[in-house]
N, C-alpha and C positions, 0 to 999 in steps of 0.2 A: 510544445513540440511542433512546429510547423507541417502543415499538411502538404504533402507531395501534390503538385497540380498535373496529373496524368492528361487532362485536358487540354492544357497548355502546352505540353509536349506535342500532341498531336497536330494541334493548329501550327506550330513551327515548323515540323516536319513537312506538314503538307506545303506551307508557304515556300521554304526555302526548296523543297524538291520541285515546287513548280516552277519557281523562278529560274532553277538549274535547267529544267527541261526546256522551258522558253527559250533561254539563251543557246542552247543547242540548236533548235530548230532554226533562229534566226542568224545563227552562225552557219546553218545549211544552206538557207536561202542566198546568203551573201556569197557562198562559195560557190554556188549554182547545184542543180538536181543533177547531179551525176551518181551513176553507181557506186562509185569510188566514195565520194562524199556522203551519201545515203549511209553506207556500210560504216562509214566512221561515226555517223551520227547514232546509229544503233550501238554502237560499240560504247560511245560517250553516255550514252542513256542506260545502259546496262551497268556500266561503272558507277554511275551516280545511285542506281538502285542498289548495288551492293553497298556502297558507303552508308547509304540511309539505313539497310539493313543491319551491317553490325553495329551504329550506331544505337539503334533501337534494343538491340539484343543484348549488347553489353551495358546500357543502361539498366537495364531490368535485372540483368544479374548483380549489379551494384546495389541497386535498391533491395534485393533479396538478402543480400550480404550485411546490409545494416542493419544493427541492433534495434528491435523495436520494443520500448517499455512498455508495456500496455497498462500496467498499474500506474505508472507515473502521469501518462496520458489521461488516464480516469480521473485522477486527483485533480491534474490540472483542470479540467472540465469542471470539476465539481467546485473549484475554487471560485472560477466565472459565474457558475449557478450561485454560490453563496453571495457572491457580489451583487446579483441581481435581485436577491432575496432579502437585502439588507436590514429589512425593519422586522423581518421574521427569523432568519437564520443569521448565526453567528460562527465564526472560524476560531474555535478556542485554542487548538495547538497543532494544527494540520503540517505546519513547517518545523514543529519541536519533535522532542524524542517522544514525548508521550509519557502517560503515569500508568501505575500500577504492575502488577507482575509482567505482562506482556507488552509494556508502553504502548498501550493503544491511544491513538489519537482520534480525534471525535470534532464535530459541529453540533451546536445546539438550536433548538429553536424555543423561541418565546412563548409562553405558556398562555398568556392574554393574547390572542390571535387579532383582537381589535386593534392593536398597535399598527397593522398592515395600514389600517385606515387614519387613525388618528396621528401616527407617527409621534409619538411623545418622546422616544429615544429610539435609538439604532440598537438592533441585537447585542451588538458588541459590547454596548454599555448597561445592559440589564444584568440584574444581580444572578450569578450562579445559583442553582438549586431552587431560589426563591422567586425568580421571575422568569428564569429559562432551564431547561433541561438537556441532558443530552439526547441526540437524534440520530446521527448516521456516525457510526464506529468504521472508522478505516480499515483497509487490509492491514493485518499484524504479523510479526514472526511470532512462530509457535517456540515451543521449548527447546527445539532443534536448530533454531535459528534460521529455519525456513519461512519464506513468506506465502501466507494462505491466501489462496484465491478466493476470497469471500470479504463481505462488508456485512454489517449489521444496523438494522434499525432497532432503537429503544423508544419505550413509550412508558409513560406513568399516567397513574388514575386521574390526576388533577387537571390533565390535558382534555379529558373527557367529562369533567363534572356535569357540564350543561346539557348534555345528551340525557335522553329517556328512552333509548331502543334496547342498548345491552346494558342490563341491571340485575343483580343477583335477587334474589328473594328477599333479602333484607334491606335492598334497597341500594345496596353499593353497587358502585360501577365494575362490570364485569369485565375486566380488562383481558382475561384469558379468551373471552367470545370475540372482542375485537381484534386481537392479534391474530388469531385463527382466520377471521373473516377476512382481514386484510392479507394474510397469506395467499388466501383463495383467489383473492382479486388478482394478486399480482402472477398467479400461476395461469389466470384465465387470460392475462393481457401479454405476458413475456415469455411463456413456456417455450414459444418458437426460437428463442434466441438460445436455449440449452442453458438456460440457468435453473437454479434448484433453491427455492424459497422454502425454509422451515421455520416453523412456529416453536418458539421457546417460552411458553407461557410463565414459568417458572422463574427464569430470568428477565421477564419483561421484553424480549427481543425477538427479532426475526432474522435469520442469517439467510443471506443470499450468496448462493455460491456460484461463480462464474468459470470453476476448473475446465468444464467442458465446452465453454465458449469460444467461439472463433476469436482470435488475437488482432482484430481489425480495427483501424481508426472510428469506423462508422459504428461498431458495436461499443467502443469506450463511449460514445457520445449516448448510444441508447440506453446504457448504463443510467446517464443522467437523466434521460427519460423516465426510467423507472422510479428514480429518486422523486424527481417532480411530480411523479403518479402518487406515490405514497403520500407525500405532501399533502396534496389534493384531497386523497381519501381523509387525511387527519383533519384537515380544515372543514371539510365536509359533516363530519360526524360530531367534530368540536361544537 
């Protein structure tokens, strides 16, 4: 979705408004500075101002009437993000119907993160489940067919095999503690966006709801910042 350039609108309005005003004054000077000509110039300037004001108001009303698909824009930015991380993240079925009960779509993360440096193979060519696992589940439709305003991060123990900070008493990866800690960090950094992050250790996921979030193009991009932030936390801990 192409971003509307409000700054360009302001520049063009100022330029053409200025040209029109200059033309009126030049015309006044050519005709002579008589009372009648001055009043005509004032009338022309007032008319120009009215035309510009009508244009701006009508344009803003038109923009408000446009249908804004926040989730589609978020997914579009997510695809760009995936392409920028092609040796770590792969697009499994974002443009397809999805799988499972709710036809969930997702992107995966390569388990061996050294692939970012070695570049042995692109993430899309890694073997599912063996060399990569689901990372971000996209918004999906519930049982009533309503699109849920949320997405999920999914984690697995193998990603964190090399770390020694979060371990159970038996020495196994404490995925529950990791998920809860990452959820806390999401809250610390993105709560101002009115998102709600919920840890689901039993499902090995973190659900991020943007139900209360303002539907703006800027916020759609900030959700990608959140995804990038979680990716960084995973890399730092793994």
